[in-house]
C-alpha positions in Angstrom: 25.2 11.5 8.9 26.9 9.3 6.3 24.0 6.9 6.5 21.5 9.7 5.7 23.7 10.8 2.8 23.6 7.4 1.3 19.9 7.0 1.8 19.3 10.4 0.1 21.6 9.4 -2.8 19.7 6.1 -3.3 16.3 7.9 -3.1 17.3 10.6 -5.6 18.5 8.0 -8.1 15.2 6.0 -7.8 13.1 9.2 -8.1 14.9 10.3 -11.2 14.4 6.8 -12.8 10.7 6.8 -12.0 10.0 10.2 -13.5 11.7 9.5 -16.8 8.2 9.4 -18.3 6.1 11.4 -15.8 2.9 11.8 -17.8 2.7 8.0 -18.4 3.5 7.2 -14.8 0.9 9.5 -13.3 -1.7 8.7 -15.9 -1.4 5.0 -15.3 -1.5 5.3 -11.5 -4.5 7.8 -11.6 -6.5 5.7 -14.0 -6.0 2.4 -12.1 -8.1 3.3 -9.0 -10.7 5.1 -11.1 -11.4 2.1 -13.3 -12.1 0.0 -10.2 -14.2 2.8 -8.6 -16.4 3.1 -11.7 -17.2 -0.6 -11.7 -18.1 -0.6 -8.0 -20.0 2.7 -8.3 -22.5 1.1 -10.7 -22.8 -2.0 -8.6 -23.6 -0.1 -5.5 -25.7 2.5 -7.4 -28.1 -0.2 -8.6 -28.1 -2.1 -5.3 -28.6 0.8 -2.8 -30.9 2.9 -5.0 -33.2 -0.1 -5.5 -33.3 -1.3 -1.9 -32.8 2.1 -0.2 -30.7 0.5 2.5 -27.4 0.8 4.2 -24.7 -1.5 5.5 -22.0 -0.6 8.0 -20.3 2.5 6.7 -22.0 2.2 3.3 -25.2 4.0 2.5 -27.0 5.4 -0.5 -25.7 8.9 0.3 -22.0 8.1 0.6 -21.2 5.0 -1.4 -19.5 7.0 -4.2 -17.0 8.5 -1.7 -16.7 5.1 0.1 -15.7 3.4 -3.2 -13.2 6.0 -4.5 -11.4 6.1 -1.1 -11.2 2.3 -1.0 -10.0 1.9 -4.5 -7.3 4.6 -4.0 -6.0 2.8 -0.8 -6.1 -0.5 -2.7 -4.2 0.9 -5.7 -1.6 2.5 -3.4 -1.1 -0.7 -1.4 -0.8 -3.0 -4.4 1.5 -0.7 -6.3 3.8 -0.6 -3.3 3.7 -4.3 -3.0 5.1 -5.2 -6.4 7.7 -2.4 -7.0 10.5 -4.3 -5.3 9.9 -7.4 -7.4 9.7 -5.3 -10.5 13.0 -3.7 -9.8 14.7 -6.9 -8.8 13.5 -8.9 -11.7 12.4 -6.7 -14.6 15.1 -4.2 -14.2 17.7 -6.9 -13.2 18.5 -5.5 -9.8 19.3 -9.2 -8.9 22.6 -8.7 -10.7 23.8 -6.3 -8.0 22.0 -7.6 -4.9 25.0 -9.6 -3.6 27.2 -6.5 -4.0 24.9 -4.5 -1.8 25.4 -7.0 1.0 29.1 -6.0 1.2 28.8 -2.4 0.1 29.1 0.6 2.5 25.4 1.1 2.2 23.6 -1.4 4.3 20.6 -3.3 3.0 18.4 -1.3 5.3 19.7 2.0 3.9 19.1 0.7 0.4 15.5 -0.2 1.2 14.7 3.1 3.0 16.2 5.1 0.1 14.2 3.0 -2.3 11.0 3.6 -0.4 11.6 7.3 -0.3 12.5 7.5 -4.0 9.6 5.3 -5.3 7.1 5.7 -2.5 6.8 9.5 -2.8 5.4 9.2 -6.3 2.8 6.6 -5.3 1.8 8.6 -2.3 1.6 11.8 -4.5 -1.0 10.1 -6.7 -3.0 9.1 -3.7 -2.8 12.5 -2.2 -3.9 14.0 -5.5 -7.1 11.8 -5.4 -7.7 12.5 -1.8 -7.4 16.2 -2.4 -9.9 16.1 -5.3 -12.3 14.2 -3.0 -11.8 16.8 -0.3 -13.0 19.5 -2.8 -16.5 17.8 -2.8 -16.6 16.5 0.7 -16.4 18.8 3.7 -13.5 17.6 5.8 -11.5 19.3 8.6 -7.8 20.0 8.0 -6.8 17.8 10.9 -8.8 14.8 9.5 -7.3 15.4 6.0 -3.7 15.5 7.4 -4.4 12.3 9.4 -5.7 10.6 6.3 -2.5 11.5 4.4 -0.5 10.0 7.3 -2.5 6.8 7.1 -1.9 6.3 3.4 1.8 7.0 4.0 1.9 4.2 6.6 -0.1 2.0 4.2 2.4 2.5 1.5 5.3 1.7 3.9 3.6 -1.5 5.0 3.1 -2.4 1.4 6.8 -1.9 0.6 7.7 -4.1 3.5 5.4 -6.9 2.5 6.6 -6.5 -1.1 10.2 -7.2 0.0 9.1 -10.6 1.3 7.6 -11.2 -2.1 10.8 -10.2 -3.9 12.7 -12.5 -1.6 10.5 -15.4 -2.6 11.0 -14.5 -6.3 14.8 -14.4 -5.9 15.5 -17.3 -3.5 12.5 -19.6 -4.0 11.4 -18.9 -7.5 9.0 -21.8 -7.7 7.2 -20.8 -4.5 6.4 -17.2 -5.4 2.8 -18.2 -6.1 2.4 -18.8 -2.3 3.1 -15.2 -1.6 0.8 -14.1 -4.4 -2.1 -16.2 -3.0 -1.5 -14.8 0.5 -1.6 -11.2 -0.9 -4.9 -12.0 -2.7 -6.3 -13.2 0.6 -5.1 -10.1 2.5 -6.6 -7.8 -0.2 -9.9 -9.6 -0.1 -10.1 -9.5 3.7 -9.0 -5.9 4.0 -12.4 -4.7 2.9 -11.2 -2.0 0.5 -14.4 -2.0 -1.5 -17.0 -3.2 0.9 -17.8 -2.9 4.6 -16.8 -5.7 7.0 -20.4 -6.4 7.6 -20.7 -8.1 4.2 -18.4 -10.9 5.2 -19.2 -13.8 7.6 -18.7 -12.9 11.3 -16.4 -15.9 11.7 -13.8 -13.9 9.6 -14.1 -10.6 11.5 -11.5 -11.5 14.2 -8.9 -12.3 11.5 -9.8 -9.2 9.5 -9.3 -6.9 12.5 -5.7 -8.2 12.7 -4.9 -6.7 9.3 -3.2 -3.3 9.3 -4.7 -2.7 5.8 -8.2 -3.1 7.1 -7.6 -0.5 9.9 -6.0 1.9 7.4 -8.8 2.0 4.9 -11.5 1.9 7.6 -9.9 4.9 9.3 -9.7 6.9 6.1 -13.3 6.2 5.2 -14.5 7.2 8.7 -12.5 10.4 8.6 -14.0 11.4 5.2 -17.5 10.2 5.9 -17.9 11.3 9.5 -15.0 13.7 10.2 -13.6 11.6 13.1 -13.2 8.0 14.3 -13.5 6.6 17.8 -10.9 4.0 16.9 -8.3 6.5 15.5 -5.6 6.3 18.2 -5.6 2.5 18.2 -5.6 2.4 14.4 -2.7 4.8 14.1 -0.7 3.1 16.9 -1.3 -0.3 15.3 -0.3 1.0 11.8 2.9 2.5 13.2 3.8 -0.8 14.9 3.0 -2.8 11.8 5.1 -0.5 9.6 8.1 -0.9 12.0 7.8 -4.7 11.8 7.2 -4.6 8.1 10.4 -2.8 7.4 12.8 -4.5 9.9 11.7 -8.1 9.7 11.5 -8.4 5.9 14.9 -6.6 5.6 16.4 -9.3 7.9 14.7 -12.1 6.0 15.9 -10.7 2.7 19.5 -10.3 3.7 19.7 -13.7 5.4 17.9 -15.5 2.6 20.1 -14.1 -0.2 23.3 -15.0 1.8 22.1 -18.5 2.7 20.3 -19.6 -0.4 21.6 -17.3 -3.1 19.7 -16.2 -6.2 17.9 -19.0 -8.0 16.8 -19.2 -11.6 18.2 -16.0 -13.1 
């Protein structure tokens, strides 16, 4: 009970900090996926209209929905990735990190509270965009609810991965670029903007190991076709990945700060 009280207190504090300028926050987060979607829309519009073809999930009739769903998932994932680093560095959380290691609130409680406080806003933006899309695309209530669950899991996975990036930034400042390059590779292989069929088959086995790929693929199938034959596997895999992405990075973060300390700040 005390643990839940501490988590709620941390989440409330973070939520209030994030909504200090609500119009700017929501405008920036709504515009980000739309900018990418507009670019990809014109690319696919010219390509598919001219060739009258289809590729995987992508076709002349659905490419606009395919693109906006993918850019929304991409924006949610990347915004979740870098919030921890922003808080720890830009807002100087590193000054109090060592205190959290001996405080009544455990590192895990701090992270869960932070995810609730900051993640709810990111997810709210994605839900808004998904709801707008649902106004133009017939989708069953069950499929819509599952798509919301998927982006919730995608955000949690992003937060967990982001904690590893924040650990690199604090404990191995000069090696942060390795994490950034790894994330760029993950984003590229996740097929947010394009079907897996556009990439060489030699990469497909690796792509199918990525939770991000299964998340965006499931969302696109639910909106475009109303169902997915791979739904149960994708949801189970996402749940397992989220559990690992929260517990393992928390352990790495706590052990690394204790062992190596905070470097360069």
